[in-house]
N, C-alpha and C positions, 0 to 999 in steps of 0.2 A: 861696345855696345853692338848687338846682333852680330856676333861672330859667325864664322862658316867653316866649322871643322876643328879639330884638335890640333895644338901646337906642340911640335917636338924640335929638338936641336935649335932651341931658343927662337927662330924665325921661319921655320917651315911648317907647312900645313898639310894635314890629310884629313879624310872624312873621319868622323867618329866611328869606333870599332871597325876600322879599316881591315883588320886582320880577320874579321868575321863577316864576310860579304853576305852570308845567309840571313844575318840579322836585319839587314835593310834591303835586300835585293827586290823586294816588292814595293819598295817606297822610292818615288822620285826626289832627287836633290840635284841641284844645278852646280856642278863642279866649278863653273865660272865664278860663283861667289867665293869659293875657295882659292882661285887664282887671286882675286883682289884682295883677299885676307892676308894671303902668303906675301903677295907683293908689298902691300903696306907695311908689314913688319920689317921686311928688307930695307925699306927706306928710313925707319926709325931707329933712333938709339934710345935703348931703354933697358933698365936693370930688371924690372919686374912687370909682369903682364897679368891683369885680371880680367874678370868678367863682370859687367854691370847687368844684372838682370832687371828686365822692365815688364816682367809678367805681373807683378804685384809689388806694392808698397811695404818695405821692410825697414822700419825706422833704424834698428840697431845694426843692420847691415850697411845701410847708407852712412851712418856715422862711421863705421870702420873704413869704408872706402874713402870718405873724404880725408880722413887722417892719413891713409896710407899711399894716396895715388895723386898725381898732379893734374891729370886732365882726362877726359874720355875722348875716344875717336869713334865715329860711326863709319864703318866700312862703306866704301863707295857701292851704290846700287841704286835701283829704282825705287825710291822711297815717296816720291812726290807724285801721287796718283790718286784717283777716287777709292780704291780698294785697300789702301794702306791701313792696317791695324796696329796702332802704336801701344795698345794694352795700357799699362800705367805710366808710360814713359814721361809724359808732361809732370806728373806729380813727383815721380822719382827725381828727375832732373832738376827741378825747382828746389827740392829738399836738399838734394846733393850739392848744389852750388859750384861744381867745377866747371871749367871751360869745356865745351862740347864741340870737338873739331869734326866738322863735316868734309870728309876725305874723298871728294870726287863724286858727290851725290848727283842724281839726275831725276828730272822730271819725265814722264811718259805720256804722250798725247794719245788719246784714243783716235779711232778712224775719224770720227766726226770733227776732230780737232779742238773740242770744248773741253778743256781739263776741269774737272770738279774736284775740289779738296774739301775734307772734312774739317771740322773746327779743331780737331785734335792734331791734324797735320799742320794747320796753321800755327797752333800754339807751340808745337815742338820746334818748328822752323824759327819762330821769333825768339824762343829760347835760345836755340843755337846762336842765332845772330847777336843777341844781346850778351852772350858770354864770351865772345871771341872778337879779334880785330877783323876777321873775314871767314865767310863760308866758302869752301872749295867746291866748285860744281863742274859736271861734265862738259858743258858747252853753253853756247849762245841762248838756245832754247829754254834750257834750266834756268840761266841767269834772268831771261826775261820774265820767266814765271814768278821767281822770288822778287824780282823787281815790281811786278803787279802786286805783290802782297805787302809792298812798302819796305822790303828788305833791300838795301842798298850796298852793303858791305860785302859784296860777291865778287869772287876771282874765279876765272875759268882755268882749271888745272887739268882737264882731261881725266885720266884714270892712273892709279899708282902702278898698275900692271905695265904701262909703256915705259916706266923708268926703273923696272926691278933690278936691272944689272948696274945701275947708278953709273952709267958711263955717258957723260955729256958729248963725247965725240963719236957715239954710235950713229951709223949711217946705213941706209939700205943702198947696195950697189948690185945692179942687176948682172947676172952672168948671161952670156948668149943663150937664147931660148933653146937652141939645139943642144945644150948641154944639161938642160934641165931633165931629171930622172925621176926624183922622188917628189911626190905632190901629196900634201894632205888636204882633204876636204873636210871642213868642219860642218857637221851634220846637226841640223835642228829640225827635227820631224813634227814635233808637237808646237803649235802656235795657236793663240787666240784669235778669234776673228774680230775682236775688239782693237786688234792692233794690225793685222795683215787683212787688207780689205778684199782680197780674193784668194781664199785658201787653195782652190784649185789651180790657180796660177802658181802660187807659192809652191805647192809640192810638185807640179809639173816641171817647173824650171828647176826645182831641187833634183829631182830624178834625172833630167837631161844633163845637168852639170856632173853629177856623180858619174854617170855612164860615159859622157865625153872625156873627162879626165881619166877615168880608168881604161878607157881605149887608147890613150895617148902615152901615159905615164905608169909607173909604179906607184900606185895610189894606196893610201890608207884613210879610212873614214874615222874621224875624230869625233866620238860622241860624249856627251858630258852630263848624262845622269837619267835619260828616259828608261823606264823600267824594262821595257822589251829588249833594247839594245844592251843593257847591263846583263840580261839573262843570256843573251847570244854570246856574250864574251866571257862571262865569268860563271854562268850557271851551270847546273848539270844537265845531263841529257833530257830529263823530263822538262826542265825549265825552258830549255831551248826550244823543244816542241811547243810548249806553251806560249812562247813568244811569237813563234811564227804563226800559230793559230790565231793569236789575238791580232796580230798585224793583218792577217788575211780577213778576219771578221770585221775590222773597222771600216766604216764608210770611206774615210779618206785615203786609207792605205790598202785597199783591197787590190785586186789584180791590175788595175790601170797604172797604179804607182808601183806597186811591189811586183813587178813582172818577174820573168825567170832570171833576167840579167841582174836585176836588183836583188833578187833573193839570193843569187850566188855571191854578189859583193857583200851582202850583209853576212853571209855565212863565213866568207873568208877574208874580209878586209877591214872588219870593225875594230876599233879600239877604244877601250874604256879603262880608267883606274880611279881609284878613291885617293891617289897620292898626286899632288901637284908636281912633284919633281919628276914622276914618270911622265906626264905629259911634256914637260920642258926637254927631257933627254930625247924623246921621239921627235919633237918639233924641231930641235937643232939638227936632225938628220935629214930634214926636208929641204928641198931647193925652192919650193913654194907652197904656201898655204892660203887657201881661199874658200869662201862659203858663207854660212850664215851665223855663225856664233862670234859674237862681238869679242868676248874674252879669248876665245881659242885663237881668232886671227890675230888679236893683239899680243898674245904670248909669242907668236912668231915674229911679228915686227919688233917686240922688245928684245928678241935674241938675234936681230939682224936678218931675218929671213923675210923675203918679199911676201906680201899678203895682199889680196884684193877683196874687198868687202862686197857681199850681196846685200843691199839694203832694202827693207821692207816695212820699216816702222820709223817713227820719230826718233826712237833710240838709236837704231844703226845710223840713220841718216845724220843725226846731230854728232855722233862720234866721228864718222868719217869727215864731216865738215871741220870739226875742231882740229883734227890732225891733218886734213887735206889728204885723206888716204884714197887711192884710187878705188872707185866703187862703182857698181853696176846696179841700177834701180830695176828690181825684177818687175816692177809694174809699169815700167816705161815702154816705149815703142820699139827701141832698138833691140837687135839680136847681139848676144853675148859672143864676143870673139877674143880669145886670150891675146891674140898678136896686138890688138888695139891697146891694150894695157900694159904690154911689154915695152915700156918707153922710159928711159932713165929720167926724161924731164918731168914726167908725172911723179915718179918717187923723190925727186929733188925738191917738189913742192912739199911733199910729206916731211922730208929731211929738215927743211927750214922751219916748217910748222912744229914739228916734234922739238926742235932745238929751243923754239920760243917758248914752248909750253914746259918743257923741262925747267926753264928760268922762272916761269910763272909758279910751278910746284915748288921750287926752291923758295921763292919769296913768300908764297902761302905759308908754309911750315915756319919759316924763320919769323915772320911778323906776328904769328901766333905763339910765339915761344916755345916750340915743339922741337925737341931734340932730334936730329936727324943726320943721316949720312950723305946726303946729296952734296955734290961739289958746287961750291960758288964760282961761276965763271969769272967772277970779279975778284976772286981769292980772299973772300971773307975768312975770318978764324973759324975753327971747327965749333960745332954746337955742344952743349952740355949734355948730361945723361938725365933721362927722366924715368918715372914710374907711371905706367899707363893702365886706366881701367877702361 
């Protein structure tokens, strides 16, 4: 339910029509969602994968899916917020009658901290709760929101991306900082003022971080779907010119943010792809990944690459807290200094939290009867094979 890309080679994901970038170069899509979809599939054992459409109620299609599939999973993302549109999901899920697995879903608090949920959101969450042993949520804040709705069967599982290698012995071990050469900065230029309370501070720190890292290391800027960045990486000459013109014309990215140094980095160091595997290959070649992208940073940690989060909203803060990831609050009073974070003790806190949450994800999938590939650290027998809608 709510996939994010097309599936190939059984459990790998790339964006729709990835061979034809011109078909969607003018459209924003978040490749972080594709990371989560790809990672979810890599944890599951399944023979057949289908898509449950929630845009409209189709009785015959629902009857077919009920006969052919064992459960539905909802890819982890921000669904619990005031702007979520569930379309016909409540009616579809009620008629379908299959278990609906919430696979690391999360709540997003607006800047004022007062989350407001529609009747549709409440209905869908209760349907999920009633159809399964537990709902898997991103962190403590998301669990508290569900608790406030009267939903008690909640387990904090983080995100499938963290466990995509399915290696319970995975650990982050820091090399000496002087040996660090290749650094990825995860770029998120666009942000809503509903979640980032000070956009000028947000972009100013963003700019300074990029330029500082580029001045010290061989740096690549990892983008995940903004239109102008896509055009600069994969567009033709005219589209690259359009992208620069649009960035210069925008109030928030005019010359104070996109100065000559940033323009040069944007022209020379940007990376974008419609294929999740391309990101993973690039990230594995880095010695450090840091920045604003939740899933871009997490892809690094999932591959044993140190990462530092720049937190700016409830989502990034909640995630950093769940996994005890070293993080810097961009709206705090401190100055960022990489050396302050290059401390194995900080990453050992992450290693312990990651190991604990790996166990929680294992228990979540197991208690819901989901066939999976995760290793039981207590040596339980392997799970069965399922069909998934």
